[in-house]
gemmi code that builds the backbone of each chain (N, CA, C; Angstrom):
import gemmi

chains = {
    "A": [
        ("MET", (28.188, 20.830, 9.467), (29.951, 21.021, 9.224), (30.540, 20.731, 10.588)),
        ("GLN", (31.034, 19.261, 10.962), (31.992, 19.159, 12.086), (33.040, 19.078, 11.743)),
        ("LEU", (33.843, 19.589, 12.987), (35.649, 19.101, 12.450), (35.720, 18.457, 14.036)),
        ("LEU", (36.503, 17.274, 14.012), (36.601, 16.840, 15.262), (38.401, 16.647, 15.248)),
        ("SER", (38.960, 16.322, 16.417), (40.730, 16.445, 16.229), (41.158, 14.946, 17.528)),
        ("GLU", (41.772, 14.646, 17.250), (42.705, 13.443, 17.959), (44.200, 13.591, 17.841)),
        ("GLU", (44.918, 13.182, 18.904), (46.020, 13.303, 18.663), (46.318, 11.663, 18.100)),
        ("ILE", (47.567, 11.625, 17.388), (48.062, 10.276, 16.706), (49.471, 10.370, 16.558)),
        ("ASP", (50.103, 9.430, 16.321), (51.559, 9.383, 16.344), (52.481, 10.417, 16.125)),
        ("GLY", (53.270, 10.377, 16.947), (54.265, 11.295, 16.656), (54.011, 12.770, 16.738)),
        ("ASN", (53.102, 13.011, 17.445), (52.855, 14.363, 17.291), (52.154, 15.032, 16.373)),
        ("VAL", (51.358, 14.468, 16.006), (50.679, 14.552, 14.441), (48.877, 14.733, 15.292)),
        ("THR", (48.582, 15.827, 14.760), (46.797, 15.763, 14.846), (46.054, 16.007, 13.713)),
        ("ARG", (45.501, 14.581, 14.078), (44.449, 14.225, 12.637), (42.664, 14.872, 13.345)),
        ("VAL", (42.705, 15.717, 12.423), (41.287, 16.994, 12.072), (40.649, 16.252, 11.080)),
        ("VAL", (39.198, 15.893, 11.325), (38.298, 15.220, 10.890), (37.531, 16.068, 9.882)),
        ("LEU", (36.931, 16.316, 8.917), (36.104, 17.008, 8.598), (34.766, 16.578, 8.245)),
        ("VAL", (33.810, 16.507, 8.346), (32.547, 15.769, 8.404), (31.482, 17.168, 7.982)),
        ("GLY", (30.851, 16.938, 6.903), (30.103, 17.704, 5.806), (30.140, 18.560, 4.629)),
        ("ALA", (29.681, 19.630, 4.788), (29.860, 20.688, 3.451), (30.815, 21.538, 4.112)),
        ("LEU", (32.087, 22.021, 3.541), (32.894, 22.682, 3.968), (32.583, 24.296, 3.187)),
        ("ASP", (31.619, 25.286, 2.822), (30.890, 26.122, 2.233), (30.757, 27.167, 3.204)),
        ("LEU", (30.184, 28.263, 3.048), (30.128, 29.272, 3.498), (29.986, 29.194, 4.614)),
        ("ALA", (28.934, 28.297, 5.025), (28.125, 28.732, 6.441), (29.374, 27.461, 7.066)),
        ("GLY", (29.578, 26.056, 6.556), (30.335, 25.080, 6.869), (32.361, 26.041, 7.629)),
        ("ALA", (32.304, 26.964, 6.284), (33.724, 27.811, 7.392), (32.999, 28.752, 8.501)),
        ("GLU", (32.419, 29.046, 8.522), (32.016, 29.843, 9.741), (32.017, 29.061, 10.909)),
        ("GLN", (31.456, 27.824, 10.605), (31.110, 27.014, 11.806), (32.611, 26.506, 11.854)),
        ("ILE", (33.575, 26.012, 11.301), (34.499, 25.469, 11.732), (36.200, 26.599, 12.220)),
        ("GLY", (36.094, 27.351, 11.053), (36.978, 28.573, 10.951), (37.523, 28.963, 12.112)),
        ("LEU", (37.340, 28.996, 13.001), (37.696, 29.338, 14.594), (38.584, 28.321, 15.306)),
        ("LYS", (38.347, 26.916, 15.279), (39.194, 26.060, 16.048), (39.764, 25.603, 14.964)),
        ("LEU", (39.662, 25.546, 13.181), (40.954, 25.174, 12.611), (42.025, 26.364, 13.261)),
        ("SER", (41.841, 27.475, 12.782), (42.527, 28.053, 13.124), (43.588, 28.334, 14.849)),
        ("VAL", (42.388, 27.593, 15.787), (43.459, 27.597, 16.825), (44.011, 26.884, 17.070)),
        ("LEU", (43.862, 25.196, 16.072), (44.678, 24.327, 15.919), (45.726, 24.464, 15.352)),
        ("ALA", (45.827, 25.110, 14.309), (46.970, 25.750, 13.345), (48.468, 26.672, 14.084)),
        ("GLY", (47.594, 27.505, 14.976), (48.162, 28.175, 15.605), (48.778, 27.290, 17.049)),
        ("SER", (48.515, 26.172, 17.586), (48.581, 25.365, 18.865), (49.256, 24.243, 18.264)),
        ("ARG", (49.390, 23.529, 16.875), (50.031, 22.399, 16.841), (51.002, 22.278, 15.782)),
        ("LYS", (51.878, 21.239, 15.525), (52.855, 21.563, 14.428), (51.965, 20.382, 13.187)),
        ("LEU", (51.636, 19.940, 13.249), (52.072, 18.666, 12.075), (50.160, 18.381, 11.825)),
        ("LEU", (49.489, 19.003, 11.116), (47.756, 19.089, 11.142), (47.467, 18.009, 9.572)),
        ("LEU", (47.034, 16.958, 10.355), (46.407, 15.940, 9.021), (44.855, 16.314, 8.843)),
        ("ILE", (44.462, 16.790, 7.717), (42.733, 17.014, 7.377), (42.286, 15.717, 6.696)),
        ("ASP", (41.670, 14.823, 7.388), (40.996, 13.872, 6.869), (39.917, 14.156, 6.360)),
        ("MET", (40.104, 14.472, 5.072), (38.673, 14.980, 3.789), (37.743, 14.560, 3.762)),
        ("GLU", (37.988, 12.480, 4.495), (36.846, 11.257, 4.149), (35.583, 11.555, 3.926)),
        ("GLY", (35.138, 12.218, 4.951), (33.459, 12.715, 5.152), (33.214, 13.794, 4.863)),
        ("LEU", (34.485, 14.358, 3.883), (33.849, 16.033, 3.215), (33.066, 15.758, 1.703)),
        ("THR", (31.728, 16.315, 2.184), (30.784, 15.917, 1.362), (31.012, 17.290, 0.019)),
        ("PHE", (31.621, 18.477, -0.044), (31.565, 19.439, -0.674), (32.446, 20.524, 0.256)),
        ("LEU", (33.070, 21.502, -1.144), (34.456, 21.979, -1.013), (33.902, 23.585, -1.856)),
        ("SER", (34.071, 24.572, -1.495), (33.810, 25.752, -2.129), (35.066, 26.726, -2.060)),
        ("SER", (35.158, 27.764, -2.027), (36.228, 28.523, -1.824), (36.247, 28.935, -0.920)),
        ("MET", (34.938, 28.973, 0.091), (35.027, 30.047, 1.441), (35.831, 28.908, 1.995)),
        ("GLY", (35.588, 27.774, 2.164), (36.373, 26.384, 2.430), (37.623, 26.564, 2.113)),
        ("ILE", (38.286, 26.456, 1.255), (39.854, 26.708, 0.838), (40.612, 27.859, 1.760)),
        ("ARG", (39.658, 29.189, 1.413), (39.908, 30.038, 2.391), (40.769, 29.418, 3.572)),
        ("SER", (39.520, 28.606, 4.902), (40.157, 28.276, 5.750), (40.925, 27.443, 6.097)),
        ("LEU", (41.194, 26.554, 4.574), (42.220, 25.685, 4.501), (43.749, 26.263, 4.623)),
        ("LEU", (43.557, 26.970, 3.519), (45.006, 27.942, 2.921), (45.166, 28.864, 4.141)),
        ("SER", (44.428, 29.697, 4.925), (44.855, 30.204, 6.192), (45.705, 29.586, 7.643)),
        ("ALA", (44.883, 27.966, 7.942), (45.771, 27.292, 8.234), (46.972, 26.966, 8.111)),
        ("ALA", (46.764, 26.587, 6.793), (48.184, 26.632, 5.991), (49.464, 27.452, 6.054)),
        ("LYS", (49.117, 28.857, 6.018), (49.968, 29.528, 6.379), (50.300, 29.793, 7.567)),
        ("THR", (49.115, 29.241, 8.404), (49.602, 29.669, 10.015), (50.382, 28.725, 9.963)),
        ("LEU", (50.319, 27.427, 9.784), (51.330, 26.456, 10.208), (53.226, 26.598, 9.752)),
        ("ALA", (52.766, 26.597, 8.109), (54.286, 27.255, 7.938), (55.488, 28.090, 8.223)),
        ("ARG", (54.063, 29.556, 8.597), (54.566, 30.448, 9.313), (55.422, 30.155, 10.781)),
        ("ARG", (55.103, 28.995, 11.007), (55.608, 28.279, 12.323), (56.419, 27.289, 12.339)),
        ("GLY", (56.958, 26.580, 11.353), (57.596, 25.657, 10.962), (56.727, 24.246, 10.446)),
        ("GLY", (55.501, 24.283, 10.632), (54.970, 23.268, 10.555), (54.253, 22.819, 10.014)),
        ("LYS", (53.444, 21.559, 9.301), (53.018, 20.999, 8.067), (51.451, 20.757, 8.025)),
        ("LEU", (50.762, 20.771, 7.001), (49.482, 20.370, 6.786), (49.512, 19.949, 5.847)),
        ("ILE", (49.089, 18.540, 5.749), (48.479, 17.539, 4.549), (47.156, 17.416, 4.557)),
        ("LEU", (46.793, 17.152, 3.059), (44.947, 16.705, 2.754), (45.323, 15.115, 2.548)),
        ("VAL", (44.294, 14.657, 3.171), (43.866, 12.922, 3.035), (42.898, 12.864, 2.173)),
        ("LYS", (42.950, 11.828, 1.312), (41.452, 11.399, 0.951), (40.314, 11.917, 0.569)),
        ("PRO", (40.807, 13.223, -0.063), (39.283, 13.695, -1.116), (38.520, 13.387, -1.946)),
        ("SER", (37.473, 13.298, -1.829), (36.856, 12.659, -2.707), (36.849, 13.542, -3.685)),
        ("ALA", (36.473, 12.706, -4.998), (36.958, 12.675, -6.651), (36.304, 14.555, -6.762)),
        ("THR", (35.017, 14.594, -6.378), (34.749, 15.990, -6.399), (35.577, 17.308, -5.794)),
        ("VAL", (35.866, 16.838, -4.504), (36.541, 17.959, -3.785), (38.266, 18.027, -4.435)),
        ("HIS", (38.338, 17.084, -4.549), (39.736, 16.952, -5.232), (40.049, 17.833, -6.474)),
        ("LYS", (38.914, 17.944, -7.295), (38.659, 18.495, -8.496), (39.050, 20.021, -8.395)),
        ("VAL", (38.059, 20.171, -7.201), (38.352, 21.801, -6.819), (39.567, 22.040, -5.977)),
        ("LEU", (40.460, 20.993, -5.473), (41.607, 21.348, -5.564), (42.669, 21.420, -6.415)),
        ("LEU", (42.269, 21.010, -7.153), (43.450, 20.225, -8.208), (43.210, 22.496, -9.455)),
        ("THR", (41.572, 22.308, -9.176), (41.479, 23.395, -10.741), (41.919, 25.035, -9.578)),
        ("THR", (42.119, 24.675, -8.672), (42.466, 26.544, -7.562), (44.066, 26.028, -7.331)),
        ("GLY", (44.643, 25.296, -7.853), (46.119, 24.803, -7.607), (46.584, 24.833, -5.962)),
        ("CYS", (45.419, 24.581, -5.319), (46.130, 24.330, -3.937), (46.600, 22.947, -4.055)),
        ("ASP", (46.300, 22.110, -4.622), (47.292, 20.907, -4.724), (49.090, 21.136, -4.308)),
        ("GLY", (49.587, 22.074, -4.896), (50.515, 22.764, -4.994), (51.080, 23.628, -3.639)),
        ("LEU", (50.286, 23.844, -2.943), (50.050, 24.472, -2.023), (50.017, 23.766, -0.551)),
        ("MET", (49.132, 22.904, -0.382), (48.611, 21.627, 0.426), (48.841, 20.258, -0.229)),
        ("PRO", (49.843, 19.343, 0.193), (50.124, 18.096, -0.015), (48.658, 17.601, -0.194)),
        ("ILE", (48.467, 16.557, -0.956), (47.313, 15.616, -0.621), (47.944, 13.953, -0.913)),
        ("ALA", (47.232, 13.415, 0.555), (48.016, 12.251, 0.676), (46.590, 11.031, 0.147)),
        ("SER", (46.598, 9.980, -0.526), (45.339, 9.012, -0.412), (45.141, 8.313, 0.497)),
        ("SER", (45.883, 8.071, 1.476), (45.733, 7.430, 2.818), (46.055, 7.445, 3.631)),
        ("LEU", (45.666, 7.272, 4.844), (46.724, 7.890, 6.679), (47.392, 7.561, 6.395)),
        ("ASP", (48.216, 6.311, 5.827), (49.671, 6.415, 5.710), (50.441, 7.185, 4.747)),
        ("GLU", (50.139, 7.122, 4.121), (50.968, 8.320, 2.985), (51.225, 9.489, 3.884)),
        ("ALA", (50.231, 10.031, 4.312), (50.036, 11.151, 4.785), (50.922, 11.362, 5.705)),
        ("LEU", (50.898, 10.584, 6.831), (52.011, 10.463, 8.043), (53.460, 10.930, 7.646)),
        ("GLY", (53.216, 9.802, 6.385), (54.817, 9.760, 6.071), (55.056, 10.746, 5.676)),
        ("LEU", (54.381, 11.723, 4.741), (54.825, 13.133, 4.348), (54.905, 14.016, 5.108)),
        ("LEU", (54.320, 13.825, 6.281), (54.121, 14.877, 7.178), (55.485, 14.561, 8.344)),
        ("THR", (55.782, 13.534, 8.334), (56.922, 13.539, 9.884), (58.588, 12.952, 8.450)),
        ("ALA", (58.332, 13.389, 7.228), (59.689, 12.670, 6.644), (60.258, 14.298, 7.075)),
    ],
    "B": [
        ("MET", (12.813, 22.643, -21.725), (12.407, 23.139, -20.651), (12.557, 24.530, -20.518)),
        ("THR", (11.451, 24.852, -19.390), (11.197, 26.584, -18.844), (12.285, 26.523, -17.536)),
        ("PHE", (12.619, 27.818, -17.705), (13.608, 28.049, -16.489), (12.466, 27.375, -15.128)),
        ("ARG", (13.193, 26.994, -13.977), (12.838, 26.747, -12.647), (13.259, 27.907, -11.834)),
        ("PHE", (12.282, 28.623, -10.918), (13.074, 29.758, -10.007), (12.667, 29.453, -8.375)),
        ("PHE", (14.064, 29.739, -7.518), (13.885, 29.392, -6.156), (14.607, 31.284, -5.955)),
        ("THR", (13.786, 31.474, -4.304), (14.152, 32.798, -4.192), (14.916, 32.754, -2.709)),
        ("LEU", (15.551, 33.215, -2.680), (16.096, 32.732, -0.902), (16.818, 33.970, -0.314)),
        ("ARG", (16.767, 34.145, 0.839), (16.989, 35.311, 2.212), (18.471, 35.369, 1.577)),
        ("VAL", (18.781, 36.261, 1.900), (20.333, 36.649, 1.688), (20.960, 36.401, 3.366)),
        ("ASP", (21.423, 34.827, 3.177), (21.337, 34.378, 4.732), (22.144, 32.714, 4.081)),
        ("ALA", (22.997, 32.781, 5.006), (24.421, 31.705, 4.769), (23.374, 30.172, 4.974)),
        ("ASN", (22.383, 30.040, 5.665), (21.921, 29.109, 6.187), (20.298, 28.743, 5.348)),
        ("ASP", (20.020, 29.424, 4.569), (19.163, 29.094, 2.953), (20.033, 28.695, 2.287)),
        ("MET", (21.334, 28.509, 1.829), (22.219, 27.869, 0.907), (21.558, 26.547, 1.106)),
        ("VAL", (21.385, 25.867, 2.382), (20.794, 24.540, 2.383), (20.130, 23.955, 1.891)),
        ("THR", (18.844, 25.117, 1.716), (17.563, 24.732, 1.132), (17.722, 25.400, -0.346)),
        ("LEU", (18.891, 26.074, -0.880), (19.200, 26.262, -1.945), (19.733, 24.854, -2.710)),
        ("ASP", (20.616, 24.384, -2.276), (21.393, 23.178, -2.653), (20.693, 22.080, -2.606)),
        ("ARG", (19.723, 21.842, -1.675), (18.553, 21.078, -2.033), (17.783, 20.937, -3.414)),
        ("TRP", (17.411, 21.925, -3.629), (16.599, 22.495, -4.368), (16.506, 22.269, -5.557)),
        ("PHE", (18.436, 22.752, -5.926), (18.602, 22.803, -6.847), (19.632, 21.138, -7.111)),
        ("CYS", (19.719, 19.774, -6.083), (20.487, 18.948, -6.494), (18.838, 18.321, -6.788)),
        ("THR", (17.734, 18.428, -6.505), (16.670, 17.515, -6.882), (15.987, 17.818, -7.916)),
        ("LEU", (16.388, 19.127, -8.621), (15.934, 19.860, -9.913), (16.862, 18.957, -10.661)),
        ("VAL", (17.978, 18.605, -10.768), (19.226, 18.082, -11.437), (19.202, 16.958, -11.557)),
        ("HIS", (18.925, 16.514, -10.556), (18.898, 14.939, -10.383), (17.658, 14.500, -11.323)),
        ("ASP", (16.690, 14.993, -11.469), (15.520, 14.419, -12.126), (15.501, 14.488, -13.327)),
        ("HIS", (17.043, 15.254, -13.913), (17.217, 15.424, -15.310), (18.416, 14.531, -15.588)),
        ("GLY", (18.934, 13.574, -14.935), (19.547, 12.473, -15.169), (21.016, 13.145, -15.444)),
        ("LEU", (21.210, 14.155, -14.944), (22.828, 14.720, -15.296), (24.012, 14.411, -14.277)),
        ("PRO", (25.093, 13.336, -14.960), (26.075, 12.774, -14.318), (26.706, 14.018, -12.969)),
        ("VAL", (27.490, 13.044, -11.709), (27.441, 13.643, -10.927), (28.625, 14.454, -10.940)),
        ("GLU", (29.489, 14.449, -11.478), (30.118, 15.159, -12.139), (29.737, 16.734, -12.680)),
        ("THR", (28.777, 16.922, -13.219), (28.304, 18.054, -13.650), (27.512, 18.536, -12.615)),
        ("VAL", (26.997, 17.815, -11.762), (25.892, 18.470, -10.999), (26.729, 18.603, -9.672)),
        ("GLU", (27.989, 18.206, -9.665), (28.528, 18.428, -8.172), (29.549, 20.129, -8.519)),
        ("GLU", (29.970, 19.850, -9.930), (30.411, 21.202, -10.008), (29.800, 22.408, -10.195)),
        ("LEU", (28.559, 22.119, -10.979), (27.724, 23.326, -10.958), (27.229, 23.651, -9.441)),
        ("ARG", (26.777, 23.189, -8.406), (26.777, 23.183, -7.076), (27.831, 24.412, -6.841)),
        ("VAL", (29.016, 23.885, -7.370), (30.223, 24.382, -6.768), (30.021, 25.993, -7.591)),
        ("CYS", (29.395, 26.182, -8.706), (29.703, 27.554, -9.268), (27.762, 28.082, -8.291)),
        ("LEU", (27.362, 27.576, -8.208), (25.745, 28.334, -7.332), (26.660, 28.663, -6.337)),
        ("HIS", (26.998, 27.818, -5.391), (27.962, 28.210, -3.903), (28.861, 29.353, -4.152)),
        ("GLU", (29.290, 29.902, -5.107), (30.482, 30.559, -5.277), (29.747, 32.019, -5.605)),
        ("VAL", (28.394, 31.612, -6.938), (28.031, 32.989, -7.301), (27.004, 33.602, -6.051)),
        ("VAL", (26.175, 32.867, -5.351), (25.267, 33.175, -4.072), (26.087, 33.758, -2.867)),
        ("GLY", (27.219, 32.239, -2.598), (27.700, 33.233, -1.310), (28.587, 34.450, -1.286)),
        ("ASN", (28.763, 34.747, -2.593), (29.723, 36.021, -3.030), (28.502, 36.970, -2.680)),
        ("VAL", (27.538, 37.053, -3.087), (26.569, 38.071, -2.823), (26.418, 38.425, -1.653)),
        ("ILE", (25.988, 36.655, -0.598), (25.222, 36.925, 0.683), (26.879, 37.744, 1.819)),
        ("LEU", (28.159, 37.389, 1.083), (29.276, 38.147, 1.661), (29.474, 39.424, 1.235)),
        ("HIS", (29.708, 39.941, 0.092), (29.579, 41.063, -0.202), (28.940, 42.041, -0.341)),
        ("GLY", (27.777, 41.612, -0.476), (26.208, 42.813, -0.961), (26.503, 43.842, 0.159)),
        ("LYS", (26.088, 44.936, -0.011), (26.519, 45.777, 1.414), (25.341, 46.422, 0.891)),
        ("THR", (24.708, 47.524, 0.109), (23.677, 48.096, -0.159), (22.417, 47.526, -0.784)),
        ("TRP", (21.542, 47.393, -0.649), (20.348, 46.663, -1.541), (19.030, 47.680, -1.882)),
        ("ASP", (18.598, 47.455, -2.890), (17.784, 48.233, -3.478), (16.351, 47.072, -2.781)),
        ("GLY", (16.032, 47.411, -1.446), (14.337, 47.329, -0.966), (15.082, 46.275, -0.038)),
        ("SER", (14.461, 45.063, 0.552), (14.555, 44.008, 1.056), (15.734, 42.919, 0.523)),
        ("PRO", (17.310, 42.443, 0.997), (17.950, 42.030, 0.251), (17.328, 40.525, -0.059)),
        ("VAL", (17.248, 40.216, -1.552), (16.870, 38.986, -1.844), (17.727, 38.344, -3.549)),
        ("ILE", (17.415, 37.283, -3.418), (18.562, 36.332, -4.308), (17.464, 35.718, -4.760)),
        ("LYS", (17.362, 36.022, -6.356), (16.743, 35.009, -7.331), (17.190, 34.153, -8.090)),
        ("VAL", (17.023, 32.174, -8.100), (18.230, 31.631, -8.717), (16.961, 30.999, -9.878)),
        ("ALA", (17.824, 30.896, -10.993), (16.796, 30.010, -12.178), (17.340, 29.432, -12.805)),
        ("VAL", (16.944, 28.076, -13.501), (18.192, 26.966, -13.810), (16.938, 26.358, -14.604)),
        ("ARG", (18.119, 26.143, -15.886), (17.184, 25.241, -16.947), (17.712, 24.165, -17.473)),
        ("VAL", (17.180, 22.936, -17.594), (18.076, 21.808, -18.036), (17.690, 21.569, -19.737)),
        ("ASP", (18.117, 21.839, -20.662), (17.910, 21.444, -22.115), (18.801, 20.301, -22.686)),
        ("VAL", (18.402, 19.839, -23.803), (19.297, 18.972, -24.386), (20.703, 19.590, -24.629)),
        ("GLU", (21.084, 20.595, -24.821), (22.432, 20.614, -25.428), (23.293, 21.810, -24.250)),
        ("ALA", (22.433, 22.098, -22.987), (23.435, 23.130, -21.592), (22.387, 23.252, -20.720)),
        ("VAL", (22.949, 23.582, -19.340), (22.342, 23.692, -18.214), (22.693, 25.026, -18.094)),
        ("THR", (22.027, 26.193, -17.808), (21.459, 27.322, -17.643), (21.437, 28.051, -16.379)),
        ("LEU", (22.076, 28.442, -15.413), (22.018, 29.229, -13.988), (22.198, 30.803, -14.430)),
        ("VAL", (21.409, 31.348, -13.541), (20.749, 32.569, -13.976), (20.759, 32.972, -12.134)),
        ("VAL", (21.520, 34.162, -11.687), (21.584, 34.226, -10.454), (21.327, 35.939, -10.581)),
        ("GLU", (19.974, 36.000, -9.957), (19.758, 37.624, -9.792), (20.085, 37.948, -8.498)),
        ("ASP", (19.975, 39.691, -7.826), (19.785, 40.009, -6.825), (19.751, 41.464, -6.981)),
        ("ASN", (19.262, 42.132, -5.937), (19.432, 43.695, -5.982), (20.489, 44.201, -5.192)),
        ("ALA", (21.556, 43.736, -4.973), (22.668, 44.396, -4.045), (22.887, 45.549, -5.113)),
        ("GLN", (24.411, 46.317, -4.737), (25.077, 47.380, -5.650), (25.760, 46.571, -6.711)),
        ("PRO", (25.851, 47.380, -7.809), (26.398, 47.355, -9.024), (27.459, 46.182, -8.797)),
        ("PHE", (27.899, 45.215, -9.624), (28.821, 44.461, -9.242), (28.952, 43.538, -10.257)),
        ("ASN", (30.011, 43.143, -11.012), (29.908, 42.699, -12.335), (31.281, 41.989, -11.893)),
        ("PRO", (31.089, 40.440, -11.437), (32.340, 39.343, -11.239), (32.811, 39.059, -12.192)),
        ("LEU", (32.643, 39.488, -13.414), (33.475, 39.239, -14.988), (34.593, 40.196, -14.814)),
        ("GLY", (34.514, 40.963, -14.263), (35.490, 42.137, -14.142), (36.816, 41.510, -13.026)),
        ("LEU", (36.484, 40.621, -12.194), (37.324, 40.000, -11.403), (38.690, 39.297, -12.136)),
        ("PRO", (40.049, 39.971, -11.614), (41.335, 39.066, -12.432), (41.305, 37.928, -11.701)),
        ("GLU", (42.211, 36.971, -12.984), (41.947, 35.635, -12.328), (43.236, 35.482, -11.461)),
        ("PRO", (42.820, 34.815, -10.639), (43.723, 34.648, -9.383), (44.783, 33.934, -9.651)),
        ("ASP", (46.513, 34.110, -9.251), (47.506, 34.221, -9.593), (47.613, 32.428, -8.800)),
        ("LEU", (47.758, 31.202, -9.284), (47.528, 29.786, -8.939), (48.698, 29.120, -8.522)),
        ("ALA", (50.000, 29.533, -9.411), (51.002, 28.910, -8.777), (52.615, 29.669, -8.206)),
        ("THR", (51.825, 29.541, -6.708), (52.839, 30.283, -5.890), (53.121, 29.436, -4.685)),
        ("SER", (53.701, 30.079, -3.653), (54.207, 29.442, -2.241), (53.344, 30.186, -1.449)),
        ("LEU", (53.056, 28.936, -0.183), (52.263, 29.671, 1.036), (52.994, 30.680, 1.136)),
        ("ASP", (53.544, 31.322, 1.359), (54.774, 32.766, 1.546), (53.464, 33.516, 0.853)),
        ("GLU", (53.757, 33.552, -0.269), (52.766, 34.414, -1.519), (51.446, 34.047, -2.030)),
        ("VAL", (50.978, 33.400, -1.405), (49.407, 32.954, -2.378), (48.808, 33.893, -1.405)),
        ("LYS", (47.619, 34.525, -2.224), (46.685, 35.755, -1.757), (45.166, 34.819, -1.561)),
        ("ILE", (45.053, 35.030, 0.169), (44.038, 34.240, 0.089), (42.459, 35.050, -0.495)),
        ("GLY", (41.992, 34.642, -1.338), (40.747, 34.979, -1.881), (40.806, 35.017, -3.643)),
        ("GLY", (39.454, 35.466, -4.239), (39.592, 35.201, -5.718), (39.214, 34.329, -6.255)),
        ("LEU", (39.852, 33.213, -5.767), (39.694, 31.144, -6.631), (37.782, 31.205, -6.556)),
        ("GLY", (37.335, 31.693, -5.975), (35.741, 31.346, -6.329), (35.364, 31.259, -7.744)),
        ("PHE", (35.424, 32.562, -8.332), (35.246, 33.019, -9.823), (35.971, 32.396, -10.860)),
        ("HIS", (37.020, 32.055, -10.524), (38.327, 30.939, -11.017), (37.253, 29.531, -11.228)),
        ("LEU", (36.597, 29.284, -10.559), (35.994, 27.926, -10.442), (35.279, 27.758, -11.118)),
        ("VAL", (34.029, 29.119, -10.762), (33.179, 29.401, -12.008), (33.600, 29.436, -13.227)),
        ("ARG", (34.529, 29.642, -13.902), (34.876, 29.967, -14.559), (35.517, 28.631, -15.631)),
        ("SER", (35.910, 27.784, -14.412), (36.462, 26.569, -15.225), (35.391, 25.529, -15.219)),
        ("PHE", (34.617, 25.786, -14.329), (33.180, 24.929, -14.541), (31.689, 25.098, -15.484)),
        ("THR", (31.758, 26.442, -16.205), (30.514, 27.006, -17.134), (31.862, 27.105, -18.365)),
        ("ASP", (30.889, 27.052, -19.560), (31.483, 27.310, -20.305), (31.320, 29.093, -20.909)),
        ("LEU", (29.922, 29.589, -20.614), (29.893, 31.078, -20.374), (29.244, 31.600, -19.641)),
        ("GLN", (29.959, 32.909, -19.401), (29.459, 33.527, -18.266), (28.686, 35.125, -18.427)),
        ("ALA", (27.263, 35.407, -18.521), (26.964, 36.684, -18.880), (27.087, 37.768, -17.597)),
        ("TYR", (27.154, 38.859, -17.662), (26.791, 39.591, -16.520), (25.727, 40.782, -17.738)),
        ("ASP", (24.840, 40.777, -16.828), (23.962, 42.179, -17.120), (23.873, 42.878, -15.960)),
        ("ARG", (23.669, 44.429, -16.124), (23.431, 45.011, -14.975), (21.775, 45.698, -15.345)),
        ("LEU", (20.799, 45.089, -14.701), (19.167, 45.347, -14.975), (18.615, 46.609, -13.711)),
        ("PRO", (17.705, 47.424, -13.876), (17.518, 48.327, -13.034), (17.440, 47.737, -11.822)),
        ("ALA", (18.127, 48.518, -10.700), (18.302, 47.922, -9.799), (19.385, 46.518, -9.671)),
        ("ARG", (19.063, 45.513, -10.016), (19.365, 44.270, -10.225), (21.048, 43.971, -10.845)),
        ("ASN", (21.316, 42.806, -10.428), (22.879, 42.106, -11.283), (22.127, 40.951, -11.536)),
        ("ARG", (22.808, 40.505, -12.635), (22.196, 39.486, -13.258), (23.088, 38.597, -14.072)),
        ("LEU", (23.822, 37.644, -13.293), (24.891, 36.408, -13.489), (24.390, 35.830, -14.540)),
        ("THR", (23.991, 34.806, -15.615), (24.242, 33.735, -16.268), (25.402, 33.083, -16.494)),
        ("LEU", (25.136, 32.018, -16.460), (26.414, 30.832, -16.826), (25.635, 29.830, -17.193)),
        ("MET", (26.466, 29.184, -18.284), (25.875, 27.690, -19.270), (27.123, 26.662, -19.216)),
        ("ARG", (26.354, 25.876, -19.227), (27.327, 24.638, -19.068), (27.060, 23.468, -20.228)),
        ("ARG", (28.015, 23.453, -21.317), (27.454, 22.817, -22.475), (27.139, 21.223, -22.038)),
        ("ARG", (26.469, 20.323, -22.273), (26.215, 19.159, -21.808), (27.598, 18.023, -22.844)),
        ("SER", (27.505, 19.053, -23.545), (28.796, 17.743, -24.487), (30.001, 17.863, -23.716)),
        ("ARG", (30.152, 18.228, -22.388), (31.195, 18.114, -21.399), (31.135, 17.103, -21.057)),
        ("GLU", (29.550, 16.184, -20.704), (29.491, 14.940, -20.081), (30.239, 13.708, -20.890)),
    ],
}
model = gemmi.Model(1)
for chain_id, residues in chains.items():
    chain = gemmi.Chain(chain_id)
    for i, (resn, *xyz) in enumerate(residues, 1):
        res = gemmi.Residue()
        res.name, res.seqid = resn, gemmi.SeqId(i, " ")
        for name, pos in zip(("N", "CA", "C"), xyz):
            atom = gemmi.Atom()
            atom.name, atom.element = name, gemmi.Element(name[0])
            atom.pos, atom.b_iso = gemmi.Position(*pos), 0.0
            res.add_atom(atom)
        chain.add_residue(res)
    model.add_chain(chain)
structure = gemmi.Structure()
structure.add_model(model)
structure.setup_entities()
C-alpha cells in the first residue's frame, strides 16, 4: 500500500492511494494520513489506484475526515472503483465523505 | 465440489497469501468479479477481526479457511483457536450519522452481513467457527 501526496491548486492536497487498503495497508499508511489530516485543510483522496477497501481502511479514512472536520477542513474521495464504491455505499460512508467521479468535480466540491 | 482449505498464521502479512489463494480458487470457477470482490471483503473482515482481536489462544494461534463453490452457493468457513467470540452478536452500526457522531468501528460485520446471505456461528472445543454462505442466484 502506498500513499503519495502533492499540493495542487488553491491549497488542496491530493493524496494518491495505490494498492489494497486492508488491515496491513491501513497499518502502513495510517500515520501518514493522520499527519496530513492534522496539518492540511483540503484533502482530495485519489482512489483510482486503490484495488481493495475493507473496514480497517475505512477507519483510517473516517479518522482523517473527522480530524479535518474538527479543524474546519474537508476531505473528498475521488474515482473509487466499482467495488470500492460499493463498500463505501454499503457502509454509509458516502454520506460522511463526499465521492467525486473526477478531479475537477472534487476540486469544485473542496473549494465551494 | 469439496471444500478446499488454507491455514494461515495470525499475521496481517499472511493475508496477502490467503487473498491470492482465494482469488485463484474462485477464479477457476468462473464467478463474476462482483461476487469475488465482495467475498474477498468478507474474508478480510472475518480473518482480520481474528488477527486484531484474538487475545488468548488454545496453543499456537492459527486460522483455517475453507471454501466451497458449488452450483447454488459459495461457502466460506473460518475457524480459529482464539477466545470465544460470536460476531453474530455484534449490533448493527448506526450508519446515518454525521462525522461528529459517527463511531469508527463496527462496519466490518455489517459488510459481511450485506455481502452474504447466511451467517452461522458455532463454538467448538477450543475453536470458533464462522460459516458464511452467498447464493449464486445473486449473480
